[in-house]
Structures are given as C-alpha cells and as structure tokens.
C-alpha positions in Angstrom: -0.2 0.4 0.1 2.8 2.2 0.3 5.0 1.5 -2.3 2.3 3.1 -5.0 1.6 6.0 -2.9 5.7 6.9 -2.8 5.8 5.6 -6.4 3.0 8.3 -7.8 5.0 11.3 -5.3 8.1 10.2 -7.2 6.6 10.3 -10.8 5.2 13.9 -9.8 7.9 15.0 -8.8 9.9 14.3 -12.4 7.4 15.7 -14.1 7.6 18.6 -12.6 11.0 19.0 -13.0 10.8 18.3 -16.7 8.3 21.0 -17.0 10.4 23.6 -15.7 13.1 22.8 -18.6 10.3 22.3 -21.6 7.7 25.0 -20.7 8.6 28.5 -22.1 9.5 30.8 -19.6 8.9 34.6 -20.2 11.4 37.0 -19.7 11.8 39.1 -16.9 10.8 42.4 -17.2 12.8 44.5 -14.7 11.5 48.2 -13.3 13.3 50.7 -14.6 13.5 54.1 -13.1 13.1 57.6 -14.9 14.3 60.8 -13.7 11.4 63.8 -13.6 13.1 67.3 -13.2 12.4 70.9 -14.4 8.9 70.6 -12.9 6.2 73.0 -13.0 2.6 73.7 -13.6 0.1 75.6 -14.8 -3.4 76.0 -15.0 -5.2 73.7 -17.9 -6.6 75.1 -20.6 -10.7 75.1 -20.9 -11.0 72.5 -23.1 -9.6 69.6 -20.5 -10.2 71.5 -17.5 -13.7 70.0 -16.7 -13.2 67.5 -13.8 -14.4 66.8 -10.2 -12.4 65.2 -7.5 -15.0 62.7 -5.9 -15.0 60.2 -2.5 -17.9 57.9 -3.2 -20.7 59.8 -3.8 -19.9 63.4 -2.5 -18.7 65.3 -5.6 -16.3 68.6 -4.6 -15.4 71.4 -6.9 -11.8 70.6 -8.2 -9.4 73.2 -10.5 -7.6 71.4 -13.1 -3.6 71.9 -13.3 -1.2 70.3 -16.0 2.2 69.2 -14.4 4.8 69.3 -17.3 8.5 68.4 -16.9 11.5 66.5 -18.2 12.2 62.9 -18.1 15.3 61.6 -18.2 15.5 57.8 -19.4 19.4 57.0 -19.2 18.8 53.3 -20.6 19.5 52.5 -24.1 15.7 50.9 -24.4 12.5 52.8 -24.3 10.8 52.4 -21.0 6.8 51.9 -21.2 4.0 52.0 -18.9 6.2 54.4 -16.2 3.9 55.2 -13.5 4.5 58.9 -12.2 4.9 59.3 -8.4 5.4 62.6 -6.2 3.5 64.6 -3.7 1.4 67.9 -4.4 1.8 70.3 -1.4 -0.9 73.4 -1.1 0.5 76.9 0.0 -0.3 76.1 3.7 2.1 72.5 3.3 -1.2 70.5 3.5 -0.8 67.5 0.9 -3.2 68.6 -2.1 -4.0 64.6 -2.9 -4.1 62.5 0.7 -3.0 59.3 0.6 -2.3 59.2 -3.1 1.4 58.8 -4.2 0.8 57.7 -7.8 -0.2 60.4 -9.8 -0.4 59.0 -13.3 1.5 57.6 -15.9 3.7 58.0 -19.0 2.9 55.5 -22.1 6.3 55.3 -23.4 9.8 57.2 -22.4 12.2 57.1 -25.3 16.3 56.7 -24.3 17.2 60.7 -23.7 15.5 63.3 -22.5 12.0 64.4 -23.3 8.8 66.4 -22.1 6.2 65.4 -20.2 2.9 66.2 -19.3 0.2 65.1 -16.4 -2.8 66.2 -15.8 -4.1 66.6 -12.2 -7.2 67.7 -10.3 -6.9 69.3 -6.7 -9.9 70.1 -5.2 -11.2 74.0 -5.3 -10.5 74.6 -1.4 -6.4 73.8 -1.7 -4.7 77.4 -1.9 -2.0 77.8 -4.4 0.9 77.9 -4.9 0.9 74.5 -5.3 4.7 72.9 -4.5 5.6 69.7 -6.2 7.9 67.5 -4.4 9.4 64.0 -4.4 8.3 63.2 -8.4 9.6 60.2 -10.0 8.8 57.8 -12.5 9.2 53.7 -12.8 8.3 51.5 -16.0 9.0 48.3 -17.9 11.4 47.7 -21.1 8.1 46.6 -22.6 4.8 47.0 -22.6 2.6 45.5 -20.0 -0.9 47.2 -20.9 -2.1 46.3 -24.5 -1.7 49.1 -26.9 -5.1 49.3 -28.0 -5.8 50.4 -24.3 -4.6 53.5 -24.6 -5.9 54.0 -28.1 -9.6 53.4 -26.6 -8.8 56.4 -23.8 -7.4 58.6 -26.2 -10.3 58.3 -28.4 -12.9 58.6 -25.4 -11.4 61.9 -24.2 
C-alpha cells in the first residue's frame, strides 16, 4: 500500500522538474527608473479643465492643473507604462492629494530626455501656489498594457 503512493509522488516530482525545462518561460521584465526634473504647473486650458474630485458619492469642486517637466531615461531601451509618483502640497504645506502617491503614467519614454505632461485635479479649496516634491517615475522594458487600451482611452477624451 505504501509503495504505490511513494511511486505517485516520485513520478509527479519528475514530471514537475521536466516541465521547468520544457515549458517556455517568459522573460523577466525589470522595473526601470526614470528621473523627472524641471517640474512646473499651470492651469488647464478650458477644453480639458472639466473634472471633479469625488469621494464615493460626494462631489467637490476641483481645479485642473497640468504638471509639465522633463523625463530622463538613461537606459538604451524605451521605458513603457512609467507610473509617476510624487507629492503635491498646497500653499499651507497640506497634502493636496491625500493618501495618493501615484499620480498618473507616461505611456512611453524613449532613451534620452523628453517632455512630459500630467493632468491632475486638485480640490478647489486648496490654496495655491502648489509645491511639487519627490517626483519620480518607474516603468518597464516592454509594454505591460495592451496598446489598444491607450488608443481607446484617447478616443474617449
């Protein structure tokens, strides 16, 4: 009785070891850091300024701002789906986006230095000028999101 159960375990182990070598393994996608600098902001043009800051069912008035700057990709490969992280403070040094570090993303950052732009909605009761701190981005060496997702999002706006 003990022999058949040991034989099953032995055969299952051999099969699992062989599948490690036989099955195709995907390439590891490493996270690549992108430096963000020369940051500034200005109010959105009227055509994209529509928006609101919502929390559940409560809607608050919001001001739209475009954060602009330079993104530096020091690798020799394009960085895809780079998430932008940072802190935005109001004139009183209060967080303008409470408990939110990820602010948006950049679809592609080719090697070198390139301009980027990020739209953010800040509650209207937050006094300006805004302070932009600890901005950085990190993305991948290949796209992790389908390209048609970006095309669909752009078509909707």
